[in-house]
MMTF fields as JSON, N, C-alpha, C and O atoms, coordinates in Angstrom:
{
  "mmtfVersion": "1.0.0",
  "mmtfProducer": "UNKNOWN",
  "numBonds": 347,
  "numAtoms": 348,
  "numGroups": 87,
  "numChains": 1,
  "numModels": 1,
  "chainsPerModel": [1],
  "groupsPerChain": [87],
  "chainIdList": ["A"],
  "bondAtomList": [4, 2, 8, 6, 12, 10, 16, 14, 20, 18, 24, 22, 28, 26, 32, 30, 36, 34, 40, 38, 44, 42, 48, 46, 52, 50, 56, 54, 60, 58, 64, 62, 68, 66, 72, 70, 76, 74, 80, 78, 84, 82, 88, 86, 92, 90, 96, 94, 100, 98, 104, 102, 108, 106, 112, 110, 116, 114, 120, 118, 124, 122, 128, 126, 132, 130, 136, 134, 140, 138, 144, 142, 148, 146, 152, 150, 156, 154, 160, 158, 164, 162, 168, 166, 172, 170, 176, 174, 180, 178, 184, 182, 188, 186, 192, 190, 196, 194, 200, 198, 204, 202, 208, 206, 212, 210, 216, 214, 220, 218, 224, 222, 228, 226, 232, 230, 236, 234, 240, 238, 244, 242, 248, 246, 252, 250, 256, 254, 260, 258, 264, 262, 268, 266, 272, 270, 276, 274, 280, 278, 284, 282, 288, 286, 292, 290, 296, 294, 300, 298, 304, 302, 308, 306, 312, 310, 316, 314, 320, 318, 324, 322, 328, 326, 332, 330, 336, 334, 340, 338, 344, 342],
  "bondOrderList": [1, 1, 1, 1, 1, 1, 1, 1, 1, 1, 1, 1, 1, 1, 1, 1, 1, 1, 1, 1, 1, 1, 1, 1, 1, 1, 1, 1, 1, 1, 1, 1, 1, 1, 1, 1, 1, 1, 1, 1, 1, 1, 1, 1, 1, 1, 1, 1, 1, 1, 1, 1, 1, 1, 1, 1, 1, 1, 1, 1, 1, 1, 1, 1, 1, 1, 1, 1, 1, 1, 1, 1, 1, 1, 1, 1, 1, 1, 1, 1, 1, 1, 1, 1, 1, 1],
  "groupList": [{"groupName": "MET", "atomNameList": ["N", "CA", "C", "O"], "elementList": ["N", "C", "C", "O"], "formalChargeList": [0, 0, 0, 0], "bondAtomList": [1, 0, 2, 1, 3, 2], "bondOrderList": [1, 1, 2], "singleLetterCode": "M", "chemCompType": "L-PEPTIDE LINKING"}, {"groupName": "VAL", "atomNameList": ["N", "CA", "C", "O"], "elementList": ["N", "C", "C", "O"], "formalChargeList": [0, 0, 0, 0], "bondAtomList": [1, 0, 2, 1, 3, 2], "bondOrderList": [1, 1, 2], "singleLetterCode": "V", "chemCompType": "L-PEPTIDE LINKING"}, {"groupName": "LEU", "atomNameList": ["N", "CA", "C", "O"], "elementList": ["N", "C", "C", "O"], "formalChargeList": [0, 0, 0, 0], "bondAtomList": [1, 0, 2, 1, 3, 2], "bondOrderList": [1, 1, 2], "singleLetterCode": "L", "chemCompType": "L-PEPTIDE LINKING"}, {"groupName": "ASN", "atomNameList": ["N", "CA", "C", "O"], "elementList": ["N", "C", "C", "O"], "formalChargeList": [0, 0, 0, 0], "bondAtomList": [1, 0, 2, 1, 3, 2], "bondOrderList": [1, 1, 2], "singleLetterCode": "N", "chemCompType": "L-PEPTIDE LINKING"}, {"groupName": "PHE", "atomNameList": ["N", "CA", "C", "O"], "elementList": ["N", "C", "C", "O"], "formalChargeList": [0, 0, 0, 0], "bondAtomList": [1, 0, 2, 1, 3, 2], "bondOrderList": [1, 1, 2], "singleLetterCode": "F", "chemCompType": "L-PEPTIDE LINKING"}, {"groupName": "PRO", "atomNameList": ["N", "CA", "C", "O"], "elementList": ["N", "C", "C", "O"], "formalChargeList": [0, 0, 0, 0], "bondAtomList": [1, 0, 2, 1, 3, 2], "bondOrderList": [1, 1, 2], "singleLetterCode": "P", "chemCompType": "L-PEPTIDE LINKING"}, {"groupName": "THR", "atomNameList": ["N", "CA", "C", "O"], "elementList": ["N", "C", "C", "O"], "formalChargeList": [0, 0, 0, 0], "bondAtomList": [1, 0, 2, 1, 3, 2], "bondOrderList": [1, 1, 2], "singleLetterCode": "T", "chemCompType": "L-PEPTIDE LINKING"}, {"groupName": "ARG", "atomNameList": ["N", "CA", "C", "O"], "elementList": ["N", "C", "C", "O"], "formalChargeList": [0, 0, 0, 0], "bondAtomList": [1, 0, 2, 1, 3, 2], "bondOrderList": [1, 1, 2], "singleLetterCode": "R", "chemCompType": "L-PEPTIDE LINKING"}, {"groupName": "SER", "atomNameList": ["N", "CA", "C", "O"], "elementList": ["N", "C", "C", "O"], "formalChargeList": [0, 0, 0, 0], "bondAtomList": [1, 0, 2, 1, 3, 2], "bondOrderList": [1, 1, 2], "singleLetterCode": "S", "chemCompType": "L-PEPTIDE LINKING"}, {"groupName": "TYR", "atomNameList": ["N", "CA", "C", "O"], "elementList": ["N", "C", "C", "O"], "formalChargeList": [0, 0, 0, 0], "bondAtomList": [1, 0, 2, 1, 3, 2], "bondOrderList": [1, 1, 2], "singleLetterCode": "Y", "chemCompType": "L-PEPTIDE LINKING"}, {"groupName": "ASP", "atomNameList": ["N", "CA", "C", "O"], "elementList": ["N", "C", "C", "O"], "formalChargeList": [0, 0, 0, 0], "bondAtomList": [1, 0, 2, 1, 3, 2], "bondOrderList": [1, 1, 2], "singleLetterCode": "D", "chemCompType": "L-PEPTIDE LINKING"}, {"groupName": "GLN", "atomNameList": ["N", "CA", "C", "O"], "elementList": ["N", "C", "C", "O"], "formalChargeList": [0, 0, 0, 0], "bondAtomList": [1, 0, 2, 1, 3, 2], "bondOrderList": [1, 1, 2], "singleLetterCode": "Q", "chemCompType": "L-PEPTIDE LINKING"}, {"groupName": "TRP", "atomNameList": ["N", "CA", "C", "O"], "elementList": ["N", "C", "C", "O"], "formalChargeList": [0, 0, 0, 0], "bondAtomList": [1, 0, 2, 1, 3, 2], "bondOrderList": [1, 1, 2], "singleLetterCode": "W", "chemCompType": "L-PEPTIDE LINKING"}, {"groupName": "GLY", "atomNameList": ["N", "CA", "C", "O"], "elementList": ["N", "C", "C", "O"], "formalChargeList": [0, 0, 0, 0], "bondAtomList": [1, 0, 2, 1, 3, 2], "bondOrderList": [1, 1, 2], "singleLetterCode": "G", "chemCompType": "PEPTIDE LINKING"}, {"groupName": "ALA", "atomNameList": ["N", "CA", "C", "O"], "elementList": ["N", "C", "C", "O"], "formalChargeList": [0, 0, 0, 0], "bondAtomList": [1, 0, 2, 1, 3, 2], "bondOrderList": [1, 1, 2], "singleLetterCode": "A", "chemCompType": "L-PEPTIDE LINKING"}, {"groupName": "GLU", "atomNameList": ["N", "CA", "C", "O"], "elementList": ["N", "C", "C", "O"], "formalChargeList": [0, 0, 0, 0], "bondAtomList": [1, 0, 2, 1, 3, 2], "bondOrderList": [1, 1, 2], "singleLetterCode": "E", "chemCompType": "L-PEPTIDE LINKING"}, {"groupName": "ILE", "atomNameList": ["N", "CA", "C", "O"], "elementList": ["N", "C", "C", "O"], "formalChargeList": [0, 0, 0, 0], "bondAtomList": [1, 0, 2, 1, 3, 2], "bondOrderList": [1, 1, 2], "singleLetterCode": "I", "chemCompType": "L-PEPTIDE LINKING"}, {"groupName": "LYS", "atomNameList": ["N", "CA", "C", "O"], "elementList": ["N", "C", "C", "O"], "formalChargeList": [0, 0, 0, 0], "bondAtomList": [1, 0, 2, 1, 3, 2], "bondOrderList": [1, 1, 2], "singleLetterCode": "K", "chemCompType": "L-PEPTIDE LINKING"}, {"groupName": "HIS", "atomNameList": ["N", "CA", "C", "O"], "elementList": ["N", "C", "C", "O"], "formalChargeList": [0, 0, 0, 0], "bondAtomList": [1, 0, 2, 1, 3, 2], "bondOrderList": [1, 1, 2], "singleLetterCode": "H", "chemCompType": "L-PEPTIDE LINKING"}],
  "groupTypeList": [0, 1, 2, 3, 4, 5, 3, 5, 6, 7, 8, 9, 10, 11, 7, 7, 7, 8, 1, 7, 4, 12, 13, 9, 10, 13, 14, 4, 15, 16, 8, 4, 3, 1, 15, 11, 14, 14, 4, 14, 7, 0, 10, 5, 14, 14, 6, 5, 10, 15, 16, 13, 8, 2, 17, 8, 4, 10, 7, 18, 7, 15, 7, 16, 2, 17, 16, 14, 14, 17, 2, 9, 8, 7, 7, 7, 13, 10, 6, 4, 6, 2, 0, 14, 8, 10, 4],
  "groupIdList": [1, 2, 3, 4, 5, 6, 7, 8, 9, 10, 11, 12, 13, 14, 15, 16, 17, 18, 19, 20, 21, 22, 23, 24, 25, 26, 27, 28, 29, 30, 31, 32, 33, 34, 35, 36, 37, 38, 39, 40, 41, 42, 43, 44, 45, 46, 47, 48, 49, 50, 51, 52, 53, 54, 55, 56, 57, 58, 59, 60, 61, 62, 63, 64, 65, 66, 67, 68, 69, 70, 71, 72, 73, 74, 75, 76, 77, 78, 79, 80, 81, 82, 83, 84, 85, 86, 87],
  "secStructList": [7, 7, 3, 3, 7, 7, 7, 7, 7, 3, 3, 3, 3, 6, 6, 6, 6, 3, 3, 3, 3, 3, 3, 3, 3, 6, 6, 3, 3, 3, 3, 3, 3, 3, 3, 2, 2, 2, 2, 2, 2, 2, 7, 6, 6, 1, 7, 1, 1, 2, 2, 2, 2, 2, 2, 2, 2, 2, 2, 6, 2, 2, 2, 2, 2, 2, 2, 2, 2, 2, 2, 2, 2, 2, 1, 7, 7, 1, 3, 3, 3, 3, 7, 4, 4, 4, 7],
  "xCoordList": [53.539, 53.127, 52.121, 51.484, 52.011, 51.091, 49.98, 50.228, 48.776, 47.641, 47.764, 48.024, 47.579, 47.575, 46.429, 45.825, 46.153, 45.004, 45.446, 45.09, 46.218, 46.715, 45.653, 45.826, 44.567, 43.524, 42.356, 41.68, 42.103, 41.021, 39.619, 38.634, 39.522, 38.237, 37.324, 37.755, 36.065, 35.017, 33.768, 33.626, 32.859, 31.632, 30.471, 30.657, 29.278, 28.077, 27.508, 27.361, 27.191, 26.577, 25.095, 24.73, 24.26, 22.823, 22.194, 21.367, 22.566, 21.971, 22.265, 21.381, 23.482, 23.88, 23.673, 23.784, 23.373, 23.249, 24.506, 24.455, 25.628, 26.92, 27.879, 27.625, 28.971, 30.043, 31.194, 31.604, 31.699, 32.781, 34.077, 34.088, 35.16, 36.492, 37.502, 37.162, 38.736, 39.738, 41.031, 41.444, 41.657, 42.979, 43.886, 43.424, 45.172, 46.148, 47.155, 47.696, 47.398, 48.439, 49.411, 49.232, 50.44, 51.331, 50.555, 49.972, 50.545, 49.832, 48.377, 47.634, 47.961, 46.606, 45.638, 45.884, 44.531, 43.489, 42.472, 41.999, 42.148, 41.214, 40.001, 40.147, 38.822, 37.583, 36.904, 36.792, 36.455, 35.759, 34.413, 34.29, 33.412, 32.099, 31.77, 32.005, 31.225, 30.753, 29.231, 28.668, 28.57, 27.113, 26.486, 27.088, 25.284, 24.546, 24.396, 24.478, 24.181, 24.016, 25.263, 25.156, 26.423, 27.659, 27.68, 28.125, 27.2, 27.148, 26.144, 26.373, 25.048, 24.041, 24.623, 24.283, 25.488, 26.114, 27.169, 27.234, 27.992, 29.057, 28.533, 29.061, 27.488, 27.028, 25.498, 24.931, 24.819, 23.36, 22.617, 21.48, 23.231, 22.563, 22.672, 22.012, 23.492, 23.68, 22.4, 21.726, 22.08, 20.914, 21.261, 22.378, 20.319, 20.595, 20.442, 19.673, 21.179, 21.149, 22.578, 23.525, 22.729, 24.058, 24.857, 25.995, 24.279, 25.006, 25.366, 26.501, 24.416, 24.68, 25.739, 26.591, 25.687, 26.665, 28.065, 29.031, 28.18, 29.497, 30.072, 31.27, 29.233, 29.708, 30.149, 31.174, 29.383, 29.743, 31.054, 31.903, 31.216, 32.469, 33.635, 34.653, 33.486, 34.571, 34.89, 36.058, 33.871, 34.085, 34.809, 35.581, 34.558, 35.097, 36.127, 36.393, 36.699, 37.627, 38.751, 38.992, 39.425, 40.56, 40.128, 40.802, 39.03, 38.505, 38.144, 38.463, 37.483, 37.086, 38.303, 38.317, 39.319, 40.527, 41.251, 41.779, 41.282, 41.912, 41.172, 41.794, 39.859, 39.071, 39.23, 39.326, 39.258, 39.462, 40.805, 40.886, 41.853, 43.186, 43.2, 43.832, 42.505, 42.43, 41.725, 42.191, 40.605, 39.889, 40.747, 40.771, 41.442, 42.296, 43.447, 43.828, 43.995, 45.119, 44.69, 45.51, 43.418, 42.898, 42.656, 42.832, 42.255, 41.9, 42.189, 41.523, 43.154, 43.469, 42.332, 41.801, 41.971, 40.925, 40.905, 41.752, 39.958, 39.904, 38.65, 38.529, 37.71, 36.482, 36.08, 36.076, 35.744, 35.341, 34.145, 34.016, 33.275, 32.153, 32.289, 32.365, 32.317, 32.375, 30.946, 30.177, 30.594, 29.234, 29.198, 30.245, 28.025, 27.861, 28.611, 29.19, 28.608, 29.276, 30.789, 31.445, 31.35, 32.792, 33.153, 34.322, 32.145, 32.382, 31.904, 32.016],
  "yCoordList": [321.172, 321.092, 322.204, 322.778, 322.475, 323.496, 322.813, 321.874, 323.287, 322.754, 323.161, 324.326, 322.211, 322.536, 321.802, 320.888, 322.227, 321.718, 321.271, 321.906, 320.182, 319.755, 319.078, 318.95, 318.651, 317.917, 318.866, 319.303, 319.195, 320.131, 319.521, 320.21, 318.259, 317.574, 318.197, 318.539, 318.336, 318.743, 317.998, 317.607, 317.796, 317.067, 317.653, 318.273, 317.443, 317.943, 316.855, 315.708, 317.212, 316.291, 316.655, 317.628, 315.878, 316.16, 316.171, 317.034, 315.242, 315.135, 316.377, 316.886, 316.855, 318.023, 319.344, 320.418, 319.25, 320.445, 321.3, 322.482, 320.654, 321.325, 320.801, 319.787, 321.51, 321.057, 320.601, 321.298, 319.441, 318.838, 318.932, 318.739, 319.231, 319.217, 318.814, 318.718, 318.581, 318.03, 318.818, 319.312, 318.923, 319.503, 318.472, 317.444, 318.757, 317.81, 318.529, 319.568, 317.968, 318.428, 317.268, 316.363, 317.302, 316.154, 314.974, 315.065, 313.87, 312.673, 312.652, 311.736, 313.645, 313.662, 314.364, 315.487, 313.682, 314.254, 314.968, 314.413, 316.203, 317.02, 317.271, 317.737, 316.968, 317.115, 318.441, 318.808, 319.149, 320.415, 320.355, 319.74, 320.996, 321.163, 322.643, 323.343, 323.119, 324.497, 324.426, 323.87, 324.993, 324.97, 325.827, 326.79, 325.466, 326.199, 327.677, 328.541, 327.968, 329.357, 330.194, 331.394, 329.584, 330.308, 330.719, 331.816, 329.84, 330.19, 331.312, 332.192, 331.278, 332.337, 333.687, 334.716, 333.684, 334.935, 335.405, 336.592, 334.483, 334.847, 335.188, 336.067, 334.484, 334.54, 334.483, 333.442, 335.585, 335.575, 335.099, 334.639, 335.203, 334.785, 333.28, 332.751, 332.593, 331.144, 330.384, 330.704, 329.386, 328.562, 327.598, 327.085, 327.347, 326.492, 325.002, 324.291, 324.555, 323.14, 322.689, 323.455, 321.465, 320.91, 321.727, 322.11, 321.991, 322.709, 324.123, 324.564, 324.824, 326.178, 326.213, 327.101, 325.252, 325.204, 324.906, 325.536, 323.954, 323.617, 324.768, 325.039, 325.44, 326.596, 327.714, 328.354, 327.95, 328.982, 328.623, 329.489, 327.366, 326.922, 327.224, 327.771, 326.869, 327.088, 328.573, 328.944, 329.417, 330.866, 331.457, 332.406, 330.898, 331.447, 330.534, 330.658, 329.627, 328.623, 329.249, 328.805, 330.245, 330.827, 331.388, 331.179, 332.082, 332.637, 331.519, 331.597, 330.489, 329.355, 328.659, 328.328, 328.434, 327.761, 328.595, 328.041, 329.898, 330.77, 330.684, 330.607, 330.697, 330.611, 329.234, 329.125, 328.196, 326.837, 326.742, 326.18, 327.283, 327.244, 328.036, 327.625, 329.166, 329.987, 329.234, 329.24, 328.587, 327.802, 326.655, 326.378, 326.001, 324.873, 325.338, 324.63, 326.503, 326.999, 327.319, 327.275, 327.639, 327.958, 326.711, 326.721, 325.646, 324.411, 323.238, 323.057, 322.46, 321.273, 320.268, 320.097, 319.625, 318.622, 317.91, 318.172, 317.015, 316.288, 316.596, 316.158, 317.354, 317.72, 319.14, 319.493, 319.943, 321.323, 321.653, 321.141, 322.515, 323.025, 324.532, 325.226, 325.029, 326.47, 326.959, 326.477, 327.93, 328.458, 329.875, 330.473, 330.404, 331.763, 332.771, 333.724, 332.575, 333.519, 333.544, 334.488, 332.532, 332.503, 333.416, 333.74, 333.824, 334.667, 336.059, 336.93],
  "zCoordList": [79.133, 77.744, 77.422, 78.306, 76.151, 75.656, 74.868, 74.112, 75.048, 74.307, 72.846, 72.546, 71.937, 70.508, 69.827, 70.388, 68.61, 67.863, 66.46, 65.467, 66.378, 65.068, 64.203, 62.991, 64.818, 64.11, 63.813, 64.745, 62.547, 62.22, 62.285, 62.018, 62.63, 62.677, 63.725, 64.826, 63.363, 64.288, 63.883, 62.725, 64.818, 64.501, 65.29, 66.337, 64.767, 65.417, 66.314, 65.892, 67.542, 68.496, 68.593, 69.254, 67.94, 67.881, 69.263, 69.557, 70.102, 71.431, 72.268, 72.957, 72.212, 72.998, 72.265, 72.855, 70.975, 70.129, 70.268, 70.607, 69.993, 70.128, 69.063, 68.414, 68.907, 68.015, 68.891, 69.818, 68.587, 69.349, 68.546, 67.33, 69.247, 68.63, 69.696, 70.876, 69.283, 70.18, 70.127, 69.077, 71.29, 71.416, 72.067, 72.562, 72.061, 72.62, 73.485, 73.106, 74.643, 75.557, 75.657, 76.471, 74.824, 74.727, 74.171, 73.091, 74.902, 74.464, 74.93, 74.579, 75.712, 76.265, 75.319, 74.878, 75.013, 74.175, 75.066, 76.057, 74.697, 75.45, 74.561, 73.431, 75.057, 74.295, 74.648, 75.818, 73.607, 73.775, 73.061, 72.002, 73.646, 73.028, 73.022, 74.007, 71.911, 71.837, 71.771, 70.828, 72.781, 72.837, 71.742, 71.267, 71.357, 70.333, 70.703, 69.83, 71.953, 72.388, 72.104, 71.854, 72.141, 71.824, 70.358, 70.022, 69.488, 68.063, 67.828, 66.999, 68.548, 68.409, 68.82, 68.235, 69.812, 70.256, 69.253, 68.935, 68.756, 67.817, 66.439, 65.758, 66.035, 64.653, 64.63, 64.3, 64.975, 65.095, 63.843, 63.943, 62.688, 61.451, 61.203, 60.308, 61.981, 61.777, 62.13, 63.109, 61.328, 61.626, 62.765, 62.816, 63.675, 64.836, 64.52, 65.166, 63.528, 63.152, 62.862, 63.041, 62.422, 62.191, 61.18, 61.453, 60.035, 58.982, 59.44, 59.257, 60.027, 60.502, 61.589, 61.605, 62.493, 63.588, 63.074, 63.503, 62.162, 61.615, 60.794, 60.863, 60.024, 59.255, 60.189, 59.955, 61.241, 62.199, 62.901, 63.112, 63.259, 63.874, 62.938, 63.362, 61.681, 60.719, 60.557, 60.451, 60.536, 60.398, 61.605, 61.47, 62.772, 64.016, 64.679, 65.875, 63.909, 64.449, 65.286, 66.409, 64.776, 65.504, 66.857, 67.865, 66.875, 68.132, 69.111, 70.297, 68.61, 69.451, 70.034, 71.219, 69.223, 69.706, 70.763, 71.727, 70.596, 71.599, 72.928, 73.988, 72.869, 74.097, 74.739, 75.962, 73.929, 74.458, 75.174, 76.266, 74.573, 75.194, 76.498, 77.471, 76.518, 77.724, 78.854, 79.993, 78.535, 79.547, 80.066, 81.265, 79.163, 79.555, 80.448, 81.381, 80.175, 80.98, 82.41, 83.328, 82.604, 83.943, 84.779, 85.997, 84.115, 84.824, 83.913, 82.894, 84.266, 83.463, 83.628, 84.725, 82.565, 82.589, 81.263, 80.409, 81.07, 79.797, 78.983, 77.839, 79.573, 78.861, 79.253, 80.432, 78.251, 78.476, 77.592, 76.48, 78.103, 77.318, 77.222, 78.236, 76.004, 75.756, 75.639, 74.807, 76.488, 76.54, 75.988, 75.742, 75.796, 75.271, 76.141, 75.619, 77.438, 78.342, 78.156, 78.597, 77.517, 77.241, 76.072, 75.865, 75.315, 74.156, 74.429, 73.566]
}
């Protein structure tokens, strides 16, 4: 199966200071988190809060999804964290 992202939903995780989104490999749901440091690298002008992180995610969605798929193809799993070094 191929990882896809049919659900555009994303949410801010205050505790982790990250944005969470989901991909699907067939019937399996895969959870992804993008750390705040990744947004700072992609979008230095973004504010390091919920609104800034969600806006930055939306601006860079295609890039984030490509990197998420690449990470998933290297190692199958059910949870991944995208860090600044991934960008």
